[in-house]
C-alpha positions as CSV (number, residue, x, y, z in Angstrom):
1,M,133.4,89.9,128.9
2,T,129.7,89.4,129.6
3,I,127.3,89.6,132.4
4,S,125.9,86.2,133.6
5,E,122.3,85.7,134.8
6,S,123.6,85.9,138.4
7,G,124.8,89.4,137.6
8,R,128.5,88.5,137.9
9,K,131.0,89.7,135.2
10,Q,132.7,86.8,133.5
11,Y,135.1,86.2,130.6
12,R,134.4,83.8,127.8
13,V,136.1,82.3,124.9
14,K,134.8,83.7,121.6
15,T,133.1,81.1,119.4
16,Y,133.5,83.0,116.2
17,A,135.9,85.3,114.3
18,R,134.6,88.3,112.3
19,R,135.7,88.1,108.7
20,E,134.5,90.8,106.4
21,S,137.0,90.9,103.6
22,R,134.6,89.5,101.1
23,I,131.7,91.8,101.6
24,T,130.2,93.1,98.3
25,P,129.0,96.7,97.6
26,A,125.4,95.4,97.6
27,Q,125.8,93.8,101.0
28,K,127.4,96.9,102.4
29,K,124.5,99.0,101.1
30,A,122.0,96.6,102.6
31,L,123.7,96.9,106.0
32,T,123.6,100.7,105.7
33,E,120.0,101.0,104.4
34,L,118.1,97.9,105.5
35,L,119.6,96.7,108.8
36,S,117.6,99.3,110.9
37,L,114.4,97.9,109.4
38,Y,115.0,94.4,110.5
39,E,117.5,94.6,113.4
40,L,116.7,93.6,117.0
41,P,119.2,95.8,118.9
42,L,120.9,94.3,121.9
43,T,119.4,95.6,125.2
44,D,119.1,94.5,128.8
45,S,115.3,94.1,128.5
46,P,113.6,90.8,127.6
47,I,111.7,91.1,124.3
48,R,108.0,90.8,124.2
49,V,107.4,88.6,121.2
50,S,103.8,89.7,120.6
51,E,104.9,93.3,120.4
52,V,108.0,92.8,118.2
53,F,106.2,90.3,115.9
54,P,102.5,91.1,116.0
55,G,100.2,88.4,114.6
56,T,102.5,85.5,115.3
57,S,101.9,82.6,117.6
58,R,105.2,80.8,117.7
59,F,108.8,81.9,118.3
60,A,111.8,80.3,116.6
61,I,115.5,81.3,116.8
62,E,118.1,80.4,114.2
63,I,121.7,80.8,115.4
64,G,124.3,81.3,112.8
65,F,122.0,81.8,109.8
66,G,124.8,82.3,107.3
67,D,123.3,84.1,104.3
68,G,119.7,83.6,105.4
69,E,118.7,81.0,102.8
70,T,117.0,78.7,105.3
71,L,115.8,81.5,107.6
72,V,114.0,83.4,104.9
73,H,112.5,80.2,103.3
74,R,111.2,79.0,106.7
75,A,109.7,82.5,107.5
76,Q,107.9,82.6,104.1
77,Q,106.5,79.1,104.7
78,N,105.4,79.8,108.3
79,K,104.0,83.3,108.5
80,T,102.5,82.9,112.0
81,T,105.9,82.0,113.4
82,A,108.2,84.8,114.6
83,Y,111.8,84.3,113.6
84,L,114.9,85.8,115.2
85,G,118.1,85.1,113.2
86,I,121.4,85.6,114.9
87,E,124.6,86.0,112.8
88,V,127.9,87.8,113.4
89,Y,129.2,87.4,109.8
90,R,128.2,90.7,108.3
91,P,128.5,89.8,104.6
92,G,126.0,87.0,105.3
93,V,123.7,89.4,107.2
94,G,123.8,91.8,104.3
95,K,122.8,89.0,101.9
96,C,120.0,88.0,104.3
97,L,118.7,91.6,104.4
98,L,118.5,91.7,100.6
99,R,116.5,88.4,100.6
100,L,114.1,89.8,103.3
101,H,113.6,93.0,101.5
102,K,113.2,91.4,98.0
103,N,110.5,89.0,99.4
104,N,108.8,91.5,101.7
105,V,109.2,89.2,104.7
106,K,107.6,90.7,107.8
107,N,108.1,88.0,110.5
108,V,111.9,88.1,110.8
109,R,114.3,90.2,112.9
110,V,118.1,89.8,112.9
111,S,120.7,90.3,115.5
112,T,124.4,90.7,114.8
113,N,125.5,90.1,118.4
114,D,126.9,87.1,120.2
115,A,124.1,84.5,120.5
116,R,124.9,84.0,124.2
117,D,124.4,87.7,125.0
118,V,121.1,87.7,123.1
119,L,119.8,84.7,125.0
120,L,121.0,85.9,128.3
121,Q,119.7,89.5,128.0
122,Q,116.8,89.4,125.6
123,V,115.1,86.1,125.5
124,P,112.7,85.1,128.4
125,S,112.6,81.7,129.9
126,N,110.1,79.3,128.3
127,A,109.6,81.5,125.3
128,V,111.1,79.7,122.4
129,N,109.4,77.0,120.4
130,E,112.3,76.1,118.2
131,F,116.1,76.5,118.1
132,I,117.8,75.8,114.8
133,I,121.6,75.6,114.6
134,L,122.8,74.5,111.2
135,F,126.4,73.7,110.6
136,P,128.0,75.7,113.4
137,D,131.7,76.3,113.0
138,P,133.3,72.9,114.0
139,W,136.7,74.5,114.9
140,P,138.4,71.2,113.9
141,K,141.8,71.8,115.4
142,V,142.0,70.3,118.9
143,R,143.5,73.5,120.4
144,H,140.5,75.4,119.0
145,R,137.7,73.1,120.2
146,K,137.1,75.2,123.3
147,R,135.7,77.8,120.8
148,R,132.8,75.6,119.7
149,L,129.4,77.2,120.3
150,V,127.6,74.1,121.6
151,N,128.8,73.2,125.0
152,S,127.0,72.1,128.2
153,E,126.5,75.7,129.4
154,F,125.1,76.8,126.1
155,V,122.7,73.9,125.9
156,E,121.5,74.6,129.5
157,L,120.8,78.2,128.5
158,C,118.8,77.1,125.4
159,V,116.8,74.6,127.4
160,D,115.8,77.3,129.9
161,R,114.6,79.4,127.0
162,L,112.6,76.6,125.4
163,A,108.9,76.2,126.0
164,I,107.7,72.8,127.1
165,G,107.6,70.7,124.0
166,G,110.0,73.1,122.2
167,T,112.7,71.6,120.0
168,I,116.3,72.1,119.4
169,L,117.8,71.0,116.1
170,I,121.6,70.9,115.6
171,V,123.0,69.8,112.2
172,T,126.7,69.3,111.5
173,D,128.9,67.4,109.1
174,S,131.7,67.1,111.7
175,S,131.6,63.6,113.2
176,N,133.7,64.7,116.2
177,Y,131.5,67.7,116.9
178,A,128.3,65.6,116.4
179,H,129.5,63.0,119.0
180,Q,130.4,65.8,121.4
181,V,127.0,67.5,121.0
182,L,125.2,64.2,121.3
183,E,126.8,63.4,124.6
184,I,125.9,66.9,125.9
185,L,122.3,66.6,124.8
186,E,121.9,63.1,126.2
187,K,123.2,64.2,129.6
188,N,120.7,67.0,129.9
189,P,117.8,65.7,132.0
190,N,115.3,68.1,130.5
191,L,115.7,66.9,126.9
192,D,114.3,63.9,125.1
193,S,115.6,62.6,121.8
194,M,113.3,62.7,118.8
195,T,113.5,61.0,115.4
196,P,113.1,63.0,112.3
197,G,109.7,61.4,111.7
198,Q,108.4,62.9,115.0
199,D,109.2,66.4,114.0
200,A,106.0,68.1,112.9
201,V,107.7,70.7,110.7
202,G,110.2,68.4,109.1
203,V,114.0,68.3,109.5
204,Q,114.6,68.3,105.8
205,D,112.4,71.4,105.4
206,K,114.6,73.2,107.9
207,L,117.8,72.2,106.2
208,R,116.5,73.1,102.7
209,Q,119.9,72.1,101.3
210,T,121.8,75.1,102.6
211,R,125.2,75.9,101.1
212,Y,126.9,73.9,103.8
213,A,124.5,71.0,103.2
214,R,125.2,71.0,99.5
215,K,129.0,71.2,100.2
216,A,128.7,68.2,102.5
217,S,126.7,66.3,100.0
218,Q,129.2,67.0,97.2
219,S,132.1,65.9,99.3
220,G,130.4,62.8,100.4
221,S,130.5,63.8,104.1
222,Q,127.9,62.4,106.5
223,V,125.4,64.9,107.9
224,F,124.3,64.4,111.5
225,E,120.9,65.7,112.5
226,L,120.4,65.9,116.3
227,L,116.8,66.7,117.3
228,Y,115.7,67.0,120.9
229,T,112.6,68.3,122.7
230,R,112.1,69.8,126.1
231,S,110.1,67.3,128.2
232,A,107.4,68.5,130.5
233,Y,107.7,65.4,132.7
234,L,111.5,65.6,133.1
235,S,111.4,69.4,133.7
236,A,108.7,69.1,136.4
237,R,110.5,66.2,138.0
238,N,113.7,68.2,138.5
239,H,112.1,71.1,140.2
């Protein structure tokens, strides 16, 4: 159960399953000793990016960061960008914490909560310059597709949090999921499609051959990169 922006209680289908059977002693130790240093606790108050991330000028959110490979790399390459990584898979969070600590990364905070709760409760409208969603769980069985993270409601929430000109990148190797997401993105009147060449920071840099990207490449699966920007003209026209 969650609280919507209108204040009404509502029930939702979970888009993830917590699996922690493979957690290592090092990851457990990181969660115990390091999480408090990097965690953004879930509250009902919108975060003030300049206070949480002093010295930064942009704000990016990666949803489902896995083991943090891309998140940490991007943060190291863009030190004036504040990064919020959201991930419910605690072994992955533990590995990410170890990466952050080893590399002394200062411009990253992590959340282990449902991304929708974080966006609803903590992220102000027009605050995010970049959303990154790499290889979200495709829930391939037809009966499970209602669990997919990216649906119309979720995209509308992300668009509201995007600054004018902000981007949303969704990458998947599931053809069915890609077509579903493409249809949702195309129907949103506040989004414009971009080609990879238009992206100032580079789609391939964001991907950085994550574990899932390498797995897709090795299996010969096609990878779909969907990149959209919030349009000032369309947003103004619809108000």
